[in-house]
N, C-alpha and C positions, 0 to 999 in steps of 0.2 A: 608878347609874353613868353616866358620860358616854361613850356609845358613838360619837357622831358624830366624835370625834377618832381613833378606831381605824380601821384599814383595813377596808374591806368584805372579806368572805370571798372574793369573786371576785378581789380583788387581793392575796390572801395573808393576810388577817386571820383572826381566829377567828370561828366561826359563833355567832350568837346562840342558835340552837336546835341544839345539838350532837347531841341524841338524836331518833330518829323520834317523831313525835307519835301518840297513840293514835287508833284508828279509832272513828267514831261507831257505837255499838250501842244500839238503842232497846229491845230485849227483855230480860226478866228473869224473875223467879219467877212472876209472874201469867200471863205468856204460856206459860211451860212447863206450868203446871198446866192451863190451858185446852187445850193441845195433848194432854196426857196423857189428859184426860177423853174427848176424841174418839177417841184411839187405843184406849182401853179399850172404847169402844162398838163398835168394829169398822166403823163407818160413816164412811168417809173422804170420800165424796162421795155425794150423794143426789138426783141429777137423773134424770128420765126424759124422753126426747126425744119426748114425745107429750102431748096435752091432759090436764089434771088438776092436782091440787095440786103434784105433784113436777115439773111442768113449770117451776115457779118455784124449785126447789131444796129442799134439806133444811132442818132446823130451825135450824142454826147460820147458814147463809146468809141465811135469811129473818129471823132475829133481828138479824143485822148490818144488813140493809137497813132494818128498822124503826127501829133505833137511829140509823142514819145520817140517815134522813129526819127524825126527831125533833130530832136535834142541830142540823141545818142548816135546820130549819123548811121543808121541801119536801114536796110530796105524794108523790113517788115517788123511791126510790133503788134502783137495780138494780146488783148486783155483776157484774163480769166478771173474766177471768183476767189482764188487764193494762190499763193506761191506753191502750196502742196499740189493743187490741181495743175499748176504750171509745170511742176516737175514730172508729174504723172503724164501729162500731155507731151512734154519734151521726150520722155523715155519712149513712149509709144511712137512718136514721130520719128525717132531714131531707128525704129524697126525692131525694138527689143521684144522678144516673145519667149515661148517655152524653150528652156535649155540655154538661153543666152546669158552671158555674164556681163555685169557692169561693175567696173572698179570704182570704189567709193572710199572716202576717208572715214575713220571710225569716230571722230569727235566732231559732231555736227548735230543739228536738229534731226530727229528721227525720220522726218519726211524725205530727207535726201536718200535714204536707203529703202524706206517702205514704198516709195514711188516705184522702185524696181520690182519689189515683190508684187505690187498691184498690177504690174504689167506682165506677171508670170515669169520674170527674170530672176536671176540670182545675184545678189550683191556680194562682191568680193572686197573685203576690207583690207586696206593697206595702210601702213603707218604714215604719219605726217612729219613734217620738218619741225625740229625742236624750236627754231627761232620764230616761227610764224603760226604754228598749229595748222598750216595748210598742207594739203596732200603732197607727198614727196615724189617727184617725177621718176627718180631711180626706183623707188618701190613700185610705182605704177608699171614701169617697163618690165620689171621682174615678174609681175603678176599676169601679164598678157598671155592668153592661151588661144587655141583655135576657136574657143567658144566666146571670146570677148567681143562685145558689140559696141560698147561705149565706155566713156570715163566721165565721172562727175567730179568736178573740182569746186570746192566751196571757198569763197572769198570771206574767210572767217573774221569776225569782229569788225569788218569794214576794211580789211587789208587784203592785198592781192595774193593769190597763189602764183606759182611760176607758170603763168598761162601761155606765154610764148613758147616755152619749152614743151609744155603739155600739148599745145596745138600741133607743133611740129611732130611730136611723138604720135599723136592721133592720126595725123595725115599719113605719116610713114607706114602705119599699120592698117590703114583703111578703117579707122574707128571714128565715132562721133564724140566730140568733146562738148559736154554740157556744163555750163557755168551755173552753179547755184549762187546767185548774186543777191540773195534776199537781204543781206546785211550791209551791202556796199554800194548803194546807188550814188553815183557821182565820184566813186573811186577810180583810180587809173593804174595801169601797169605799162611801163615804158611808153608813157604818153598816150595810151589808148584807153577808152572807157572800159571799165570792168563790166562784164555781161555781154560784151560784143566781140571778144577775142575767140571764144569757142564757136562751134557750129550753131549752137543754141545757147541762149542765156535766159535765166529766169530771175525776175525781180519780184519783190514783195511790196504790197500796200497794206500790210497788217498794221493794226493800231499801235504796235510797239515800235515800228520802224521810223526812220527819220522823216519820211513822207508816207502818208497813209490815207485810206478812205474807209477805215473800219476793218474791212477784209478785202483782199483783192491781190492780183498779181499781173505781171506782164511777161510774155515770152517774146524774145527778139531773135531774129536770124537774118542773114543776108542770102539765104538759099530759098529760091522760090518753091521748090518741091517740099522742103521741110515746113515752110510757112503754110502751104496748103494742107499738109497733114495735121499741123497744129489746129487749123481752123476746123477740120473735119472731126477731130477728137473733141474739141470744145463744144460743138453744137450739133449733136445728132447727125453726124456726117453721112451715115448710111442712107439718109433720105435725099442727099444731094448728089450722090455718086452718078446716078444714071442721067439726070438732067444736065449735069455739067460735063459728062463724058470723062469722068475721072476713074476709069475702071482699074487702073494700076494701083489705086489706093482702096480697092473694094474690101480689103482685109480689115479696115478700121471700123471699130464700133464707137460711135459718138456718145458723149456724155452731156450733161447739162452743167457746164463749167462757165456759164455766162455771167459777165459783169452787168450790173444794172445801170440805168441811165443816171440814177442818183449818185452812185459811186463814181461813175465816169466823170460827172461834172465836178465833184469834189477833188478827184485825183488830178484833173487838169490844173486846178489852182495850186495844189500841192507841188506838182511838177514845176510850175513857174517859180515856186518859192524854194526849190531844192537848195540852191546855193545859199540863200538867206538862212535856211535852217541848218545848213552844214557848217557855216563859218564859226558860230559859237563853239561847236564841238572841237574844231581845229585849234581855236585859241586856248580852250581849256586843256586840250591834250598837250599843246606846246608848254603850257605852264606846269603841267604835271610831269612832263619829261624832264624839265629843268629841275623841279623840286626833288623828284625821286632819284635823280642822278647822284645825289649826295650819299645814297645808301648803297654800299658795295654788295649787300646781300640781295638787292633787288635789281631787276632789269625790266625794260619796257620794249614795246614793239620797235623793230628796226625798219625804217622806210627807205627803200633803195632809190637810186637815181631814176627820175622819170616816173616814179610811183607816187600815188596819193592814197593815203589811209584816211578813211572818213569816220572811223570810230563809232560804230553801232554801240559798242561798249569799249571800255579802256582796259586792255589786258595788262597784267603785271605777273612776273615770274619771281618766285623767291627761292633762294638757296637755303634750305632749312639748316644745314650744318653751319654755314657762315652766319646766319641770323641768330642761331642759338635757340630756335623754337620751330615747331612744325608749322606747315602752312595752315592747317586747320586751327591751331591755337592762335596764330597770327590773325586769321580772319575773325575768329571769335572775339579777340580783343578789340579789333577795329570796329566790329559791329557793336560792341558794348560802348564804344565812344560815340555811336550814332552814325558812323560812316556807312555810306551805301556800297557795301562790298559783298561779294559772294565768292566761295571757292567751289571746286568740283563742278566746273562748267557743264559738262555733259559726260556721263559715263560712256566709255567706248561701246558703240551700239551693239556689237556682237555679243556683249554680255547681257543685253536685255532679254527677258523671257521669250519674246517672239522669236528671235534668231536662235536662241538655245533650243527652243522647241522644234524649229524647222530642222536643225541638225539631228536632234534626238530621234525624230520621226523619219529621218532619211529623205526629207523633201528637198535637200540640197546636197550636192556632192562636194561642197566646199566647207571645210572645217575651220573654225576660228576658236581654238582653245585659248584660255587665259595666257597672256605672254606673247601672243602672235604679233601684237603691235606695242612693243615695249616703250617707245617714246610716248605714245598716247596714254598708256597706263600710268607711266611716271607723271605725266602732266596732270592727269586726273587725280591721282592719289597723293601727289607730293608738292607740286610746284606752282600750278596756275591758280590765280585769282583774278577778279576783275571788279571794276567799279563803274557804276552808272552816273558818277558825278558829272560826266560830260553831257548828260541828257537834261540836267536840272536847270531850270530857268535861273539865271544869275549865278550859275555854277562857277564862273571865273572868280567871283568874289569869295568863294568858299575854298579855293585851292590851298591857301595858306593854312587854313584850319585842318584840312585833310592831311597835308604834309606834317603839320604839328602832331596830329594823331599818330601817324606812322612813326615819327621820331620818339614820341612818348612810349609807344608799345615796344619798339626795338631797344630802347634804353633800359627797359625793364624785362628783357627777354628771359634772363635767368630766373627771376621770381615767377614769371608767368609760366615757365616750363616746368617748374617744380611740381611734382605730384602728377604730371601728365606723361603718358606713354608717348615718347618722341620717336 
């Protein structure tokens, strides 16, 4: 059907998606059975906050960690109770403390930067690349100082940052590269798994992610010392230092960042299903790429040779001048059609009250005034939107309707923009 001749829903026309779309649910019979077996055992968690075998958790947690390490071909995988905990753990394992700086991107979930604050470090925000919204290696190099301890690169939306360049940069300057890989399990960069190229990588098992156990995270590394420090942070490590003769890490204060046996069992099943749950997203993304390529005012993610984008969400960039209406009006019109889209992904973090307050109170020597990351601010204010269509069961059958919604809205851009401050 030709929808471009119809009025957009925002102007009184009919919605393309009149009914609410289903929510992404990744769990099923296998996860239920795994959970029931743990419930029957009566052992819902099996850590002890002291030296010994159970300092590393119970059998389900240890099985998950072994399977994760094997799947992603790393020496160590250590579970935690969230990716936020994992980031905090990784930052401490990297040795970040008072006065140390960690270079971070501005457009990401707040935990990427607050993990640094939690470790008494200072986040230094640098701009991202326009094409990917991932941290710009050139901006990173320009921000390195004598106080820099680490770099955190986020594989945003499921696509890779320039990790090989960033790892080389980190090694050259004696820094630790931490990958925030919460959104990209199963993604690749130059043929290597995302999360494994940095010195430390953090995965998420949050309920919104491709695979999940409600809440949880995994920290991976190929470095034995870093792995030990992660384990000490995760589980009251101060109680194990003396018995294990780990005095060089006696500076660590341990937390209760432990994953339960119930979560460990569910996560094992989800890991086995990672590719099964990823493939529908890739098919929908391919169809969206093809359909949206018809619109010169829009662009989608570019995937380089040897890279694999796994689409936690599907990003779209609009050129407002070429489209004839603002990004916000475009999103508003698509939402009126029932499309699962959103704009303004994340406000640049340095504009959050927390970081403004730290600057105002002199608790950081790094200043981040408005305009310090112009690409991130333009992305937030003007160009970026995203759709969760790739997460929806049966989403491949909805792509044509989504494309038709876009066509309808853009065909009526002039009418939609009238009376709006563009």
